[in-house]
C-alpha positions, -999 to +999 in steps of 0.1 A: +228+334-704+202+319-685+223+297-665+245+328-658+213+347-645+204+317-625+236+312-608+236+349-600+201+351-583+211+317-561+242+333-550+223+364-540+196+346-520+222+326-502+240+358-490+206+373-478+196+340-462+231+343-443+227+378-433+190+374-417+206+340-399+235+363-383+212+390-374+185+365-357+216+350-337+227+384-324+192+389-314+189+358-294+225+363-278+221+399-269+204+411-234+169+416-228+148+443-207+129+427-178+108+442-152+114+433-115+092+436-087+106+439-050+086+442-019+099+464+009+089+456+042+072+483+066+096+503+093+087+505+127+096+525+156+095+515+193+095+538+224+092+531+259+057+536+275+050+561+297+027+541+321+043+510+334+014+491+345+020+452+346+004+443+315+013+403+310+030+387+338+050+396+373+065+379+404+066+390+438+087+378+468+077+398+504+087+392+539+054+390+561+046+392+597+012+381+610-004+386+644-041+377+659-061+408+667-082+395+695-070+392+733-063+355+741-066+347+776-047+311+773-020+322+753+007+332+780+036+326+756+025+349+728+026+323+701-001+342+680+016+374+681+045+384+653+046+356+635+073+358+610+074+341+571+076+346+536+053+353+510+052+343+472+026+358+448+020+365+408+003+388+389-016+381+358-029+405+327-050+433+335-088+431+335-108+450+313-080+477+306-094+485+273-129+497+288-120+530+307-089+538+286-102+546+253-091+582+251-058+578+265-067+592+301-046+572+326-077+555+348-054+527+365-053+492+358-071+461+373-049+430+380-056+398+390-035+367+405-024+343+431-001+333+457+014+314+486+021+323+521+040+306+551+045+320+587+061+302+615+045+309+650+065+294+680+081+267+696+072+248+727+096+239+754+124+212+752+122+180+769+151+155+772+145+120+757+165+087+750+164+072+719+160+032+714+193+027+698+223+008+702+241+032+724+210+047+740+217+085+722+201+110+739+181+141+724+152+164+729+116+167+715+093+199+715+065+213+698+062+238+668+035+254+650+031+268+617+004+285+592+002+284+554-024+300+531-032+297+494-050+325+480-064+345+452-067+381+446-079+412+424-059+443+427-069+480+413-036+504+411-033+540+398-003+554+388+012+589+400+045+592+384+067+563+400+043+557+430+013+534+422-013+529+450-032+500+451-064+480+467-067+445+466-094+419+480-077+383+489-097+350+496-081+317+501-075+289+526-059+289+557-040+260+573-029+257+610-006+225+618+014+216+652+041+192+649+064+171+673+101+180+664+129+153+676+163+157+672+194+141+688+223+159+702+249+143+682+247+135+645+241+095+640+256+077+614+234+050+611+199+064+621+182+101+611+193+127+637+159+142+635+125+132+625+089+156+625+055+140+631+020+158+629-001+164+661-030+187+652-041+202+619-072+228+612-080+243+583-104+275+574-112+301+548-109+338+550-112+369+529-090+400+533-090+436+521-056+451+515-041+485+508-008+491+497+020+509+477+044+503+451+073+523+441+088+516+405+127+519+407+133+504+371+107+496+346+112+460+356+116+461+395+092+478+421+096+479+461+059+468+475+047+472+509+010+463+521-012+457+549-040+432+551-068+423+576-077+387+573-111+378+585-128+340+583-142+312+604-129+298+635-099+274+634-083+249+663-050+257+674-028+237+699-020+256+733+019+251+736+027+259+771-003+238+784+007+208+761+028+184+785+049+155+770+041+120+780+074+100+784+057+066+788+041+073+751+063+091+742+044+117+730+025+152+737-008+156+752-022+183+729-044+209+745-066+222+714-085+254+716-107+271+690-100+307+681-115+330+658-096+337+629-091+374+626-055+387+619-033+414+603-002+408+582+022+434+570+046+427+540+071+442+522+090+428+493+101+431+457+078+427+424+096+418+389+078+427+362+082+403+336+060+416+309+077+414+271+054+447+257+072+475+277+079+492+244+054+506+221+053+498+184+047+526+158+048+525+120+069+546+102+068+539+067+044+514+050+053+487+028+051+492-008+061+471-039+088+487-063+091+480-098+123+482-120+137+476-154+169+454-156+191+438-183+191+404-184+220+384-200+220+351-212+239+323-197+274+323-211+279+291-231+310+267-219+339+271-245+340+240-267+373+219-268+397+226-293+393+206-327+419+177-329+424+189-366+432+223-358+463+212-334+492+216-356+515+205-329+499+173-325+525+146-327+515+108-336+523+086-313+536+050-325+519+020-317+537-005-297+543-034-317+530-066-303+552-095-299+536-130-304+552-158-288+549-188-299+549-222-277+580-238-273+580-269-298+592-301-283+627-311-291+631-334-317+656-362-311+673-381-335+686-414-322+713-426-346+729-462-339+762-462-353+780-496-346+814-481-349+813-456-328+817-455-293+789-475-284+766-446-273+734-435-289+739-398-288+707-375-290+710-349-318+683-320-322+676-309-357+676-271-348+700-247-344+728-252-318+716-216-303+683-228-292+662-213-264+672-222-223+644-243-221+660-268-250+691-265-229+673-277-198+658-305-213+690-316-227+704-314-193+677-336-178+678-365-207+695-393-192+722-410-212+715-447-228+738-473-229+739-493-265+730-532-259+761-559-262+761-584-291+769-619-278+775-643-303+755-675-301+782-705-296+784-730-322+774-766-309+804-790-305+811-818-331 
């Protein structure tokens, strides 16, 4: 009775343990809930600014015309009047734009920048010359004057719709030079056809107040027109009319005169606003974190290969029989000497006549052997 009860209890415990292991395996294999945290970026909107001041960088290009304001008695050619040229300048970021725009009131902007200006004044009379070349080429020579300025400025402008009146203070260095320009009438192949040599150069410092008007035709392009009056120290300028050419030297005898630097300059051109913050950035929705619950499934195990014992259609492959080849034995040759025969010794093989080809070849290669002749010994005569 006890063995029967013991066997029943053992079977019941095994079934319970099997059920528990099955339930635990199912709990591990099934999906589980996990929390996923996601960050959402803030959203912005960009609107075009109402005011279109230069906030970072702008580049301008002007046509300029300069004239000396004082009447100069020796300037019979009016070489210091209406000198045309060009002006290139740049405008940097605004100075203190956050000082007076605290309450959003339009109070204007103060900018700073710098530039370069070049003006060509006049050219003197031509003189025919002959060059020291092989063919004695002919040409001409003359004097030319020009001026250039490097300057810095501070400019305040105020917006009225699309119109920006401004006021600026300029300060810089002015240089005035006179060059002798020489050129051949025909283009030369072995020599340069023209050259320029400096005769006289002078420089001075100046400052200039400026008033102007800027009209914006687009957020990036404006038309600018201004007038400035330059005032500085004296500068030496060559009188072109009274400077004569000396053909023996050959060069000009420059007639230099001191002039007070007081000029007026008119400029008109375009201003290209290259600032990158033309649009105002406003936040619409703040960034936030979002927590959600998702089901996470365990990775699917790769299928096991089929068991070989369960493959009922498996067929056995016969094993290839291995043939062992023994090395050919040397043919055994029996030489029988039969005196009653035809007098030759014929080799005979103890193996069967159906031997392999090697033995046949050996036989063909063996030469025949002749039997020795028996010569009787002569008896002595009595």
